[in-house]
PDBQT receptor file of N, H, CA, C and O in Angstrom, charges set to zero:
ATOM      1  N   UNK A   1      97.723  98.597 130.763  1.00  0.00    +0.000 N 
ATOM      2  CA  UNK A   1      97.184  98.112 129.509  1.00  0.00    +0.000 C 
ATOM      3  C   UNK A   1      96.684  99.321 128.699  1.00  0.00    +0.000 C 
ATOM      4  O   UNK A   1      95.908 100.133 129.203  1.00  0.00    +0.000 OA
ATOM      5  N   UNK A   2      97.135  99.431 127.446  1.00  0.00    +0.000 N 
ATOM      6  H   UNK A   2      97.766  98.771 127.037  1.00  0.00    +0.000 HD
ATOM      7  CA  UNK A   2      96.718 100.581 126.630  1.00  0.00    +0.000 C 
ATOM      8  C   UNK A   2      95.243 100.505 126.237  1.00  0.00    +0.000 C 
ATOM      9  O   UNK A   2      94.685  99.425 126.045  1.00  0.00    +0.000 OA
ATOM     10  N   UNK A   3      94.635 101.674 126.124  1.00  0.00    +0.000 N 
ATOM     11  H   UNK A   3      95.089 102.552 126.280  1.00  0.00    +0.000 HD
ATOM     12  CA  UNK A   3      93.236 101.739 125.710  1.00  0.00    +0.000 C 
ATOM     13  C   UNK A   3      93.134 101.549 124.202  1.00  0.00    +0.000 C 
ATOM     14  O   UNK A   3      94.136 101.608 123.489  1.00  0.00    +0.000 OA
ATOM     15  N   UNK A   4      91.926 101.323 123.731  1.00  0.00    +0.000 N 
ATOM     16  H   UNK A   4      91.112 101.276 124.311  1.00  0.00    +0.000 HD
ATOM     17  CA  UNK A   4      91.708 101.181 122.284  1.00  0.00    +0.000 C 
ATOM     18  C   UNK A   4      92.129 102.446 121.540  1.00  0.00    +0.000 C 
ATOM     19  O   UNK A   4      92.681 102.368 120.442  1.00  0.00    +0.000 OA
ATOM     20  N   UNK A   5      91.872 103.600 122.133  1.00  0.00    +0.000 N 
ATOM     21  H   UNK A   5      91.424 103.663 123.025  1.00  0.00    +0.000 HD
ATOM     22  CA  UNK A   5      92.252 104.862 121.500  1.00  0.00    +0.000 C 
ATOM     23  C   UNK A   5      93.768 104.969 121.374  1.00  0.00    +0.000 C 
ATOM     24  O   UNK A   5      94.273 105.440 120.355  1.00  0.00    +0.000 OA
ATOM     25  N   UNK A   6      94.497 104.536 122.403  1.00  0.00    +0.000 N 
ATOM     26  H   UNK A   6      94.087 104.154 123.231  1.00  0.00    +0.000 HD
ATOM     27  CA  UNK A   6      95.961 104.573 122.362  1.00  0.00    +0.000 C 
ATOM     28  C   UNK A   6      96.503 103.610 121.305  1.00  0.00    +0.000 C 
ATOM     29  O   UNK A   6      97.445 103.938 120.584  1.00  0.00    +0.000 OA
ATOM     30  N   UNK A   7      95.911 102.435 121.218  1.00  0.00    +0.000 N 
ATOM     31  H   UNK A   7      95.145 102.169 121.803  1.00  0.00    +0.000 HD
ATOM     32  CA  UNK A   7      96.319 101.450 120.217  1.00  0.00    +0.000 C 
ATOM     33  C   UNK A   7      96.052 101.998 118.818  1.00  0.00    +0.000 C 
ATOM     34  O   UNK A   7      96.903 101.891 117.936  1.00  0.00    +0.000 OA
ATOM     35  N   UNK A   8      94.884 102.578 118.614  1.00  0.00    +0.000 N 
ATOM     36  H   UNK A   8      94.192 102.664 119.330  1.00  0.00    +0.000 HD
ATOM     37  CA  UNK A   8      94.540 103.145 117.309  1.00  0.00    +0.000 C 
ATOM     38  C   UNK A   8      95.497 104.279 116.954  1.00  0.00    +0.000 C 
ATOM     39  O   UNK A   8      95.976 104.351 115.822  1.00  0.00    +0.000 OA
ATOM     40  N   UNK A   9      95.777 105.154 117.895  1.00  0.00    +0.000 N 
ATOM     41  H   UNK A   9      95.389 105.096 118.814  1.00  0.00    +0.000 HD
ATOM     42  CA  UNK A   9      96.680 106.285 117.647  1.00  0.00    +0.000 C 
ATOM     43  C   UNK A   9      98.062 105.798 117.231  1.00  0.00    +0.000 C 
ATOM     44  O   UNK A   9      98.618 106.278 116.243  1.00  0.00    +0.000 OA
ATOM     45  N   UNK A  10      98.616 104.856 117.971  1.00  0.00    +0.000 N 
ATOM     46  H   UNK A  10      98.165 104.466 118.774  1.00  0.00    +0.000 HD
ATOM     47  CA  UNK A  10      99.952 104.327 117.672  1.00  0.00    +0.000 C 
ATOM     48  C   UNK A  10      99.976 103.628 116.303  1.00  0.00    +0.000 C 
ATOM     49  O   UNK A  10     100.916 103.799 115.526  1.00  0.00    +0.000 OA
ATOM     50  N   UNK A  11      98.952 102.855 116.028  1.00  0.00    +0.000 N 
ATOM     51  H   UNK A  11      98.189 102.716 116.659  1.00  0.00    +0.000 HD
ATOM     52  CA  UNK A  11      98.886 102.131 114.759  1.00  0.00    +0.000 C 
ATOM     53  C   UNK A  11      98.737 103.093 113.589  1.00  0.00    +0.000 C 
ATOM     54  O   UNK A  11      99.349 102.891 112.540  1.00  0.00    +0.000 OA
ATOM     55  N   UNK A  12      97.938 104.125 113.754  1.00  0.00    +0.000 N 
ATOM     56  H   UNK A  12      97.440 104.289 114.606  1.00  0.00    +0.000 HD
ATOM     57  CA  UNK A  12      97.779 105.133 112.696  1.00  0.00    +0.000 C 
ATOM     58  C   UNK A  12      99.112 105.828 112.430  1.00  0.00    +0.000 C 
ATOM     59  O   UNK A  12      99.483 106.042 111.276  1.00  0.00    +0.000 OA
ATOM     60  N   UNK A  13      99.824 106.178 113.488  1.00  0.00    +0.000 N 
ATOM     61  H   UNK A  13      99.522 106.004 114.426  1.00  0.00    +0.000 HD
ATOM     62  CA  UNK A  13     101.134 106.822 113.324  1.00  0.00    +0.000 C 
ATOM     63  C   UNK A  13     102.108 105.912 112.571  1.00  0.00    +0.000 C 
ATOM     64  O   UNK A  13     102.835 106.370 111.689  1.00  0.00    +0.000 OA
ATOM     65  N   UNK A  14     102.120 104.630 112.918  1.00  0.00    +0.000 N 
ATOM     66  H   UNK A  14     101.529 104.258 113.634  1.00  0.00    +0.000 HD
ATOM     67  CA  UNK A  14     102.984 103.667 112.220  1.00  0.00    +0.000 C 
ATOM     68  C   UNK A  14     102.570 103.533 110.752  1.00  0.00    +0.000 C 
ATOM     69  O   UNK A  14     103.419 103.459 109.864  1.00  0.00    +0.000 OA
ATOM     70  N   UNK A  15     101.270 103.505 110.511  1.00  0.00    +0.000 N 
ATOM     71  H   UNK A  15     100.580 103.565 111.233  1.00  0.00    +0.000 HD
ATOM     72  CA  UNK A  15     100.734 103.361 109.155  1.00  0.00    +0.000 C 
ATOM     73  C   UNK A  15     101.167 104.535 108.272  1.00  0.00    +0.000 C 
ATOM     74  O   UNK A  15     101.595 104.340 107.134  1.00  0.00    +0.000 OA
ATOM     75  N   UNK A  16     101.054 105.733 108.797  1.00  0.00    +0.000 N 
ATOM     76  H   UNK A  16     100.707 105.892 109.722  1.00  0.00    +0.000 HD
ATOM     77  CA  UNK A  16     101.457 106.930 108.052  1.00  0.00    +0.000 C 
ATOM     78  C   UNK A  16     102.961 106.925 107.797  1.00  0.00    +0.000 C 
ATOM     79  O   UNK A  16     103.409 107.283 106.707  1.00  0.00    +0.000 OA
ATOM     80  N   UNK A  17     103.743 106.521 108.800  1.00  0.00    +0.000 N 
ATOM     81  H   UNK A  17     103.380 106.230 109.685  1.00  0.00    +0.000 HD
ATOM     82  CA  UNK A  17     105.200 106.479 108.647  1.00  0.00    +0.000 C 
ATOM     83  C   UNK A  17     105.615 105.454 107.589  1.00  0.00    +0.000 C 
ATOM     84  O   UNK A  17     106.487 105.730 106.765  1.00  0.00    +0.000 OA
ATOM     85  N   UNK A  18     104.999 104.288 107.612  1.00  0.00    +0.000 N 
ATOM     86  H   UNK A  18     104.291 104.064 108.281  1.00  0.00    +0.000 HD
ATOM     87  CA  UNK A  18     105.315 103.252 106.625  1.00  0.00    +0.000 C 
ATOM     88  C   UNK A  18     105.020 103.749 105.218  1.00  0.00    +0.000 C 
ATOM     89  O   UNK A  18     105.798 103.502 104.296  1.00  0.00    +0.000 OA
ATOM     90  N   UNK A  19     103.901 104.447 105.046  1.00  0.00    +0.000 N 
ATOM     91  H   UNK A  19     103.269 104.647 105.795  1.00  0.00    +0.000 HD
ATOM     92  CA  UNK A  19     103.568 104.974 103.724  1.00  0.00    +0.000 C 
ATOM     93  C   UNK A  19     104.606 105.992 103.254  1.00  0.00    +0.000 C 
ATOM     94  O   UNK A  19     104.963 106.017 102.077  1.00  0.00    +0.000 OA
ATOM     95  N   UNK A  20     105.088 106.827 104.166  1.00  0.00    +0.000 N 
ATOM     96  H   UNK A  20     104.798 106.807 105.123  1.00  0.00    +0.000 HD
ATOM     97  CA  UNK A  20     106.144 107.784 103.811  1.00  0.00    +0.000 C 
ATOM     98  C   UNK A  20     107.387 107.053 103.317  1.00  0.00    +0.000 C 
ATOM     99  O   UNK A  20     107.989 107.442 102.316  1.00  0.00    +0.000 OA
ATOM    100  N   UNK A  21     107.766 105.992 104.026  1.00  0.00    +0.000 N 
ATOM    101  H   UNK A  21     107.277 105.676 104.839  1.00  0.00    +0.000 HD
ATOM    102  CA  UNK A  21     108.937 105.207 103.619  1.00  0.00    +0.000 C 
ATOM    103  C   UNK A  21     108.694 104.488 102.293  1.00  0.00    +0.000 C 
ATOM    104  O   UNK A  21     109.608 104.355 101.479  1.00  0.00    +0.000 OA
ATOM    105  N   UNK A  22     107.464 104.027 102.078  1.00  0.00    +0.000 N 
ATOM    106  H   UNK A  22     106.722 104.135 102.740  1.00  0.00    +0.000 HD
ATOM    107  CA  UNK A  22     107.141 103.368 100.802  1.00  0.00    +0.000 C 
ATOM    108  C   UNK A  22     107.287 104.334  99.637  1.00  0.00    +0.000 C 
ATOM    109  O   UNK A  22     107.801 103.962  98.582  1.00  0.00    +0.000 OA
ATOM    110  N   UNK A  23     106.844 105.555  99.817  1.00  0.00    +0.000 N 
ATOM    111  H   UNK A  23     106.426 105.857 100.674  1.00  0.00    +0.000 HD
ATOM    112  CA  UNK A  23     106.964 106.568  98.764  1.00  0.00    +0.000 C 
ATOM    113  C   UNK A  23     108.432 106.814  98.444  1.00  0.00    +0.000 C 
ATOM    114  O   UNK A  23     108.814 106.884  97.276  1.00  0.00    +0.000 OA
ATOM    115  N   UNK A  24     109.257 106.945  99.482  1.00  0.00    +0.000 N 
ATOM    116  H   UNK A  24     108.947 106.888 100.431  1.00  0.00    +0.000 HD
ATOM    117  CA  UNK A  24     110.696 107.142  99.258  1.00  0.00    +0.000 C 
ATOM    118  C   UNK A  24     111.328 105.951  98.556  1.00  0.00    +0.000 C 
ATOM    119  O   UNK A  24     112.118 106.118  97.627  1.00  0.00    +0.000 OA
ATOM    120  N   UNK A  25     110.981 104.751  99.001  1.00  0.00    +0.000 N 
ATOM    121  H   UNK A  25     110.339 104.616  99.756  1.00  0.00    +0.000 HD
ATOM    122  CA  UNK A  25     111.544 103.547  98.389  1.00  0.00    +0.000 C 
ATOM    123  C   UNK A  25     111.154 103.452  96.916  1.00  0.00    +0.000 C 
ATOM    124  O   UNK A  25     111.965 103.065  96.075  1.00  0.00    +0.000 OA
ATOM    125  N   UNK A  26     109.920 103.806  96.613  1.00  0.00    +0.000 N 
ATOM    126  H   UNK A  26     109.261 104.121  97.297  1.00  0.00    +0.000 HD
ATOM    127  CA  UNK A  26     109.454 103.768  95.224  1.00  0.00    +0.000 C 
ATOM    128  C   UNK A  26     110.215 104.794  94.377  1.00  0.00    +0.000 C 
ATOM    129  O   UNK A  26     110.620 104.491  93.255  1.00  0.00    +0.000 OA
ATOM    130  N   UNK A  27     110.410 106.005  94.911  1.00  0.00    +0.000 N 
ATOM    131  H   UNK A  27     110.081 106.251  95.822  1.00  0.00    +0.000 HD
ATOM    132  CA  UNK A  27     111.158 107.047  94.204  1.00  0.00    +0.000 C 
ATOM    133  C   UNK A  27     112.601 106.625  93.935  1.00  0.00    +0.000 C 
ATOM    134  O   UNK A  27     113.169 106.952  92.893  1.00  0.00    +0.000 OA
ATOM    135  N   UNK A  28     113.182 105.899  94.880  1.00  0.00    +0.000 N 
ATOM    136  H   UNK A  28     112.720 105.634  95.727  1.00  0.00    +0.000 HD
ATOM    137  CA  UNK A  28     114.577 105.462  94.760  1.00  0.00    +0.000 C 
ATOM    138  C   UNK A  28     114.706 104.129  94.029  1.00  0.00    +0.000 C 
ATOM    139  O   UNK A  28     115.809 103.608  93.861  1.00  0.00    +0.000 OA
ATOM    140  N   UNK A  29     113.581 103.587  93.600  1.00  0.00    +0.000 N 
ATOM    141  H   UNK A  29     112.685 104.010  93.736  1.00  0.00    +0.000 HD
ATOM    142  CA  UNK A  29     113.554 102.297  92.917  1.00  0.00    +0.000 C 
ATOM    143  C   UNK A  29     114.174 101.179  93.769  1.00  0.00    +0.000 C 
ATOM    144  O   UNK A  29     114.859 100.291  93.262  1.00  0.00    +0.000 OA
ATOM    145  N   UNK A  30     113.912 101.254  95.059  1.00  0.00    +0.000 N 
ATOM    146  H   UNK A  30     113.356 101.976  95.471  1.00  0.00    +0.000 HD
ATOM    147  CA  UNK A  30     114.399 100.249  96.006  1.00  0.00    +0.000 C 
ATOM    148  C   UNK A  30     113.324  99.179  96.155  1.00  0.00    +0.000 C 
ATOM    149  O   UNK A  30     112.565  99.175  97.124  1.00  0.00    +0.000 OA
ATOM    150  N   UNK A  31     113.270  98.284  95.193  1.00  0.00    +0.000 N 
ATOM    151  H   UNK A  31     113.887  98.287  94.405  1.00  0.00    +0.000 HD
ATOM    152  CA  UNK A  31     112.158  97.337  95.126  1.00  0.00    +0.000 C 
ATOM    153  C   UNK A  31     112.112  96.368  96.307  1.00  0.00    +0.000 C 
ATOM    154  O   UNK A  31     111.028  96.051  96.797  1.00  0.00    +0.000 OA
ATOM    155  N   UNK A  32     113.261  95.899  96.766  1.00  0.00    +0.000 N 
ATOM    156  H   UNK A  32     114.141  96.157  96.367  1.00  0.00    +0.000 HD
ATOM    157  CA  UNK A  32     113.263  94.980  97.910  1.00  0.00    +0.000 C 
ATOM    158  C   UNK A  32     112.775  95.681  99.169  1.00  0.00    +0.000 C 
ATOM    159  O   UNK A  32     112.001  95.119  99.944  1.00  0.00    +0.000 OA
ATOM    160  N   UNK A  33     113.228  96.901  99.366  1.00  0.00    +0.000 N 
ATOM    161  H   UNK A  33     113.857  97.358  98.737  1.00  0.00    +0.000 HD
ATOM    162  CA  UNK A  33     112.785  97.686 100.523  1.00  0.00    +0.000 C 
ATOM    163  C   UNK A  33     111.292  97.960 100.431  1.00  0.00    +0.000 C 
ATOM    164  O   UNK A  33     110.570  97.838 101.420  1.00  0.00    +0.000 OA
ATOM    165  N   UNK A  34     110.835  98.330  99.245  1.00  0.00    +0.000 N 
ATOM    166  H   UNK A  34     111.422  98.430  98.442  1.00  0.00    +0.000 HD
ATOM    167  CA  UNK A  34     109.415  98.606  99.031  1.00  0.00    +0.000 C 
ATOM    168  C   UNK A  34     108.571  97.373  99.344  1.00  0.00    +0.000 C 
ATOM    169  O   UNK A  34     107.539  97.476 100.006  1.00  0.00    +0.000 OA
ATOM    170  N   UNK A  35     109.003  96.223  98.875  1.00  0.00    +0.000 N 
ATOM    171  H   UNK A  35     109.842  96.139  98.337  1.00  0.00    +0.000 HD
ATOM    172  CA  UNK A  35     108.252  94.985  99.125  1.00  0.00    +0.000 C 
ATOM    173  C   UNK A  35     108.166  94.675 100.611  1.00  0.00    +0.000 C 
ATOM    174  O   UNK A  35     107.118  94.246 101.094  1.00  0.00    +0.000 OA
ATOM    175  N   UNK A  36     109.249  94.884 101.336  1.00  0.00    +0.000 N 
ATOM    176  H   UNK A  36     110.100  95.232 100.944  1.00  0.00    +0.000 HD
ATOM    177  CA  UNK A  36     109.257  94.651 102.787  1.00  0.00    +0.000 C 
ATOM    178  C   UNK A  36     108.316  95.629 103.488  1.00  0.00    +0.000 C 
ATOM    179  O   UNK A  36     107.554  95.243 104.375  1.00  0.00    +0.000 OA
ATOM    180  N   UNK A  37     108.378  96.893 103.086  1.00  0.00    +0.000 N 
ATOM    181  H   UNK A  37     108.997  97.206 102.366  1.00  0.00    +0.000 HD
ATOM    182  CA  UNK A  37     107.495  97.898 103.668  1.00  0.00    +0.000 C 
ATOM    183  C   UNK A  37     106.038  97.606 103.344  1.00  0.00    +0.000 C 
ATOM    184  O   UNK A  37     105.156  97.845 104.168  1.00  0.00    +0.000 OA
ATOM    185  N   UNK A  38     105.785  97.092 102.149  1.00  0.00    +0.000 N 
ATOM    186  H   UNK A  38     106.502  96.898 101.479  1.00  0.00    +0.000 HD
ATOM    187  CA  UNK A  38     104.407  96.795 101.749  1.00  0.00    +0.000 C 
ATOM    188  C   UNK A  38     103.803  95.717 102.650  1.00  0.00    +0.000 C 
ATOM    189  O   UNK A  38     102.619  95.780 102.980  1.00  0.00    +0.000 OA
ATOM    190  N   UNK A  39     104.603  94.735 103.046  1.00  0.00    +0.000 N 
ATOM    191  H   UNK A  39     105.565  94.683 102.777  1.00  0.00    +0.000 HD
ATOM    192  CA  UNK A  39     104.099  93.706 103.964  1.00  0.00    +0.000 C 
ATOM    193  C   UNK A  39     103.662  94.334 105.284  1.00  0.00    +0.000 C 
ATOM    194  O   UNK A  39     102.605  94.004 105.822  1.00  0.00    +0.000 OA
ATOM    195  N   UNK A  40     104.483  95.237 105.794  1.00  0.00    +0.000 N 
ATOM    196  H   UNK A  40     105.342  95.505 105.358  1.00  0.00    +0.000 HD
ATOM    197  CA  UNK A  40     104.151  95.925 107.040  1.00  0.00    +0.000 C 
ATOM    198  C   UNK A  40     102.916  96.811 106.849  1.00  0.00    +0.000 C 
ATOM    199  O   UNK A  40     102.038  96.863 107.711  1.00  0.00    +0.000 OA
ATOM    200  N   UNK A  41     102.863  97.493 105.732  1.00  0.00    +0.000 N 
ATOM    201  H   UNK A  41     103.576  97.451 105.032  1.00  0.00    +0.000 HD
ATOM    202  CA  UNK A  41     101.716  98.340 105.389  1.00  0.00    +0.000 C 
ATOM    203  C   UNK A  41     100.422  97.526 105.389  1.00  0.00    +0.000 C 
ATOM    204  O   UNK A  41      99.422  97.945 105.972  1.00  0.00    +0.000 OA
ATOM    205  N   UNK A  42     100.443  96.374 104.742  1.00  0.00    +0.000 N 
ATOM    206  H   UNK A  42     101.255  96.034 104.268  1.00  0.00    +0.000 HD
ATOM    207  CA  UNK A  42      99.240  95.542 104.668  1.00  0.00    +0.000 C 
ATOM    208  C   UNK A  42      98.829  95.018 106.041  1.00  0.00    +0.000 C 
ATOM    209  O   UNK A  42      97.638  94.925 106.338  1.00  0.00    +0.000 OA
ATOM    210  N   UNK A  43      99.796  94.680 106.869  1.00  0.00    +0.000 N 
ATOM    211  H   UNK A  43     100.764  94.756 106.627  1.00  0.00    +0.000 HD
ATOM    212  CA  UNK A  43      99.483  94.223 108.229  1.00  0.00    +0.000 C 
ATOM    213  C   UNK A  43      98.837  95.335 109.046  1.00  0.00    +0.000 C 
ATOM    214  O   UNK A  43      97.838  95.117 109.731  1.00  0.00    +0.000 OA
ATOM    215  N   UNK A  44      99.416  96.522 108.966  1.00  0.00    +0.000 N 
ATOM    216  H   UNK A  44     100.228  96.699 108.410  1.00  0.00    +0.000 HD
ATOM    217  CA  UNK A  44      98.857  97.649 109.701  1.00  0.00    +0.000 C 
ATOM    218  C   UNK A  44      97.475  98.023 109.168  1.00  0.00    +0.000 C 
ATOM    219  O   UNK A  44      96.577  98.363 109.939  1.00  0.00    +0.000 OA
ATOM    220  N   UNK A  45      97.311  97.958 107.860  1.00  0.00    +0.000 N 
ATOM    221  H   UNK A  45      98.040  97.682 107.234  1.00  0.00    +0.000 HD
ATOM    222  CA  UNK A  45      96.021  98.278 107.245  1.00  0.00    +0.000 C 
ATOM    223  C   UNK A  45      94.950  97.289 107.729  1.00  0.00    +0.000 C 
ATOM    224  O   UNK A  45      93.829  97.688 108.042  1.00  0.00    +0.000 OA
ATOM    225  N   UNK A  46      95.299  96.017 107.786  1.00  0.00    +0.000 N 
ATOM    226  H   UNK A  46      96.210  95.693 107.532  1.00  0.00    +0.000 HD
ATOM    227  CA  UNK A  46      94.362  95.000 108.273  1.00  0.00    +0.000 C 
ATOM    228  C   UNK A  46      93.985  95.266 109.727  1.00  0.00    +0.000 C 
ATOM    229  O   UNK A  46      92.813  95.186 110.095  1.00  0.00    +0.000 OA
ATOM    230  N   UNK A  47      94.975  95.581 110.545  1.00  0.00    +0.000 N 
ATOM    231  H   UNK A  47      95.927  95.646 110.247  1.00  0.00    +0.000 HD
ATOM    232  CA  UNK A  47      94.709  95.866 111.958  1.00  0.00    +0.000 C 
ATOM    233  C   UNK A  47      93.803  97.080 112.105  1.00  0.00    +0.000 C 
ATOM    234  O   UNK A  47      92.864  97.064 112.901  1.00  0.00    +0.000 OA
ATOM    235  N   UNK A  48      94.077  98.127 111.344  1.00  0.00    +0.000 N 
ATOM    236  H   UNK A  48      94.839  98.140 110.697  1.00  0.00    +0.000 HD
ATOM    237  CA  UNK A  48      93.241  99.322 111.420  1.00  0.00    +0.000 C 
ATOM    238  C   UNK A  48      91.810  99.027 110.974  1.00  0.00    +0.000 C 
ATOM    239  O   UNK A  48      90.860  99.559 111.549  1.00  0.00    +0.000 OA
ATOM    240  N   UNK A  49      91.653  98.198 109.970  1.00  0.00    +0.000 N 
ATOM    241  H   UNK A  49      92.424  97.766 109.503  1.00  0.00    +0.000 HD
ATOM    242  CA  UNK A  49      90.311  97.805 109.536  1.00  0.00    +0.000 C 
ATOM    243  C   UNK A  49      89.578  97.046 110.638  1.00  0.00    +0.000 C 
ATOM    244  O   UNK A  49      88.391  97.276 110.868  1.00  0.00    +0.000 OA
ATOM    245  N   UNK A  50      90.277  96.149 111.314  1.00  0.00    +0.000 N 
ATOM    246  H   UNK A  50      91.242  95.962 111.127  1.00  0.00    +0.000 HD
ATOM    247  CA  UNK A  50      89.673  95.345 112.380  1.00  0.00    +0.000 C 
ATOM    248  C   UNK A  50      89.204  96.229 113.526  1.00  0.00    +0.000 C 
ATOM    249  O   UNK A  50      88.146  95.983 114.107  1.00  0.00    +0.000 OA
ATOM    250  N   UNK A  51      89.984  97.261 113.858  1.00  0.00    +0.000 N 
ATOM    251  H   UNK A  51      90.843  97.461 113.386  1.00  0.00    +0.000 HD
ATOM    252  CA  UNK A  51      89.584  98.105 114.987  1.00  0.00    +0.000 C 
ATOM    253  C   UNK A  51      88.663  99.252 114.556  1.00  0.00    +0.000 C 
ATOM    254  O   UNK A  51      88.302 100.108 115.363  1.00  0.00    +0.000 OA
ATOM    255  N   UNK A  52      88.291  99.254 113.271  1.00  0.00    +0.000 N 
ATOM    256  H   UNK A  52      88.585  98.558 112.616  1.00  0.00    +0.000 HD
ATOM    257  CA  UNK A  52      87.259 100.169 112.810  1.00  0.00    +0.000 C 
ATOM    258  C   UNK A  52      87.714 101.560 112.412  1.00  0.00    +0.000 C 
ATOM    259  O   UNK A  52      86.907 102.489 112.389  1.00  0.00    +0.000 OA
ATOM    260  N   UNK A  53      89.003 101.723 112.096  1.00  0.00    +0.000 N 
ATOM    261  H   UNK A  53      89.659 100.968 112.115  1.00  0.00    +0.000 HD
ATOM    262  CA  UNK A  53      89.507 103.034 111.677  1.00  0.00    +0.000 C 
ATOM    263  C   UNK A  53      89.165 103.254 110.202  1.00  0.00    +0.000 C 
ATOM    264  O   UNK A  53      89.404 102.382 109.367  1.00  0.00    +0.000 OA
ATOM    265  N   UNK A  54      88.610 104.411 109.890  1.00  0.00    +0.000 N 
ATOM    266  H   UNK A  54      88.415 105.119 110.568  1.00  0.00    +0.000 HD
ATOM    267  CA  UNK A  54      88.290 104.784 108.525  1.00  0.00    +0.000 C 
ATOM    268  C   UNK A  54      89.594 105.204 107.827  1.00  0.00    +0.000 C 
ATOM    269  O   UNK A  54      90.229 106.180 108.228  1.00  0.00    +0.000 OA
ATOM    270  N   UNK A  55      89.981 104.476 106.800  1.00  0.00    +0.000 N 
ATOM    271  H   UNK A  55      89.466 103.684 106.473  1.00  0.00    +0.000 HD
ATOM    272  CA  UNK A  55      91.264 104.703 106.136  1.00  0.00    +0.000 C 
ATOM    273  C   UNK A  55      91.188 105.669 104.952  1.00  0.00    +0.000 C 
ATOM    274  O   UNK A  55      92.211 105.962 104.334  1.00  0.00    +0.000 OA
ATOM    275  N   UNK A  56      90.017 106.155 104.634  1.00  0.00    +0.000 N 
ATOM    276  H   UNK A  56      89.186 105.917 105.136  1.00  0.00    +0.000 HD
ATOM    277  CA  UNK A  56      89.843 106.973 103.431  1.00  0.00    +0.000 C 
ATOM    278  C   UNK A  56      90.822 108.144 103.395  1.00  0.00    +0.000 C 
ATOM    279  O   UNK A  56      91.446 108.386 102.362  1.00  0.00    +0.000 OA
ATOM    280  N   UNK A  57      90.966 108.864 104.486  1.00  0.00    +0.000 N 
ATOM    281  H   UNK A  57      90.459 108.667 105.325  1.00  0.00    +0.000 HD
ATOM    282  CA  UNK A  57      91.809 110.048 104.498  1.00  0.00    +0.000 C 
ATOM    283  C   UNK A  57      93.292 109.766 104.751  1.00  0.00    +0.000 C 
ATOM    284  O   UNK A  57      94.136 110.603 104.434  1.00  0.00    +0.000 OA
ATOM    285  N   UNK A  58      93.619 108.614 105.311  1.00  0.00    +0.000 N 
ATOM    286  H   UNK A  58      92.933 107.933 105.568  1.00  0.00    +0.000 HD
ATOM    287  CA  UNK A  58      95.029 108.375 105.667  1.00  0.00    +0.000 C 
ATOM    288  C   UNK A  58      95.730 107.357 104.769  1.00  0.00    +0.000 C 
ATOM    289  O   UNK A  58      96.951 107.216 104.840  1.00  0.00    +0.000 OA
ATOM    290  N   UNK A  59      94.991 106.657 103.938  1.00  0.00    +0.000 N 
ATOM    291  H   UNK A  59      93.999 106.772 103.880  1.00  0.00    +0.000 HD
ATOM    292  CA  UNK A  59      95.601 105.642 103.071  1.00  0.00    +0.000 C 
ATOM    293  C   UNK A  59      96.031 106.278 101.746  1.00  0.00    +0.000 C 
ATOM    294  O   UNK A  59      95.251 106.344 100.796  1.00  0.00    +0.000 OA
ATOM    295  N   UNK A  60      97.260 106.736 101.699  1.00  0.00    +0.000 N 
ATOM    296  H   UNK A  60      97.893 106.683 102.470  1.00  0.00    +0.000 HD
ATOM    297  CA  UNK A  60      97.810 107.388 100.511  1.00  0.00    +0.000 C 
ATOM    298  C   UNK A  60      98.099 106.370  99.418  1.00  0.00    +0.000 C 
ATOM    299  O   UNK A  60      97.847 106.629  98.242  1.00  0.00    +0.000 OA
ATOM    300  N   UNK A  61      98.625 105.223  99.801  1.00  0.00    +0.000 N 
ATOM    301  H   UNK A  61      98.830 105.012 100.757  1.00  0.00    +0.000 HD
ATOM    302  CA  UNK A  61      99.083 104.216  98.847  1.00  0.00    +0.000 C 
ATOM    303  C   UNK A  61      97.924 103.516  98.137  1.00  0.00    +0.000 C 
ATOM    304  O   UNK A  61      98.019 103.200  96.951  1.00  0.00    +0.000 OA
ATOM    305  N   UNK A  62      96.852 103.281  98.850  1.00  0.00    +0.000 N 
ATOM    306  H   UNK A  62      96.774 103.538  99.813  1.00  0.00    +0.000 HD
ATOM    307  CA  UNK A  62      95.659 102.611  98.314  1.00  0.00    +0.000 C 
ATOM    308  C   UNK A  62      95.976 101.265  97.670  1.00  0.00    +0.000 C 
ATOM    309  O   UNK A  62      95.467 100.945  96.596  1.00  0.00    +0.000 OA
ATOM    310  N   UNK A  63      96.817 100.485  98.333  1.00  0.00    +0.000 N 
ATOM    311  H   UNK A  63      97.231 100.745  99.206  1.00  0.00    +0.000 HD
ATOM    312  CA  UNK A  63      97.171  99.155  97.816  1.00  0.00    +0.000 C 
ATOM    313  C   UNK A  63      96.494  98.080  98.614  1.00  0.00    +0.000 C 
ATOM    314  O   UNK A  63      96.670  96.895  98.328  1.00  0.00    +0.000 OA
TER     315      UNK A  63
C-alpha cells in the first residue's frame, strides 16, 4: 500500500504533466483536447487540495 507521500508525489507529477499538455493544446488551438485535459486537471487539483498539497507554486494554469 503506497504511503501518503508516495500518493502526493505521483499526483503532483501527473498534475504538472497535465498542465504541460494543456499549454500545448491551447497553443495548437486543440479545444477538444484542452477540454478533456481540463477535466483531468480539475480532478487532480481537487485531490491535491484534499490531501493538503499547497498548489501556489505548481498550479500554472490557475483555473
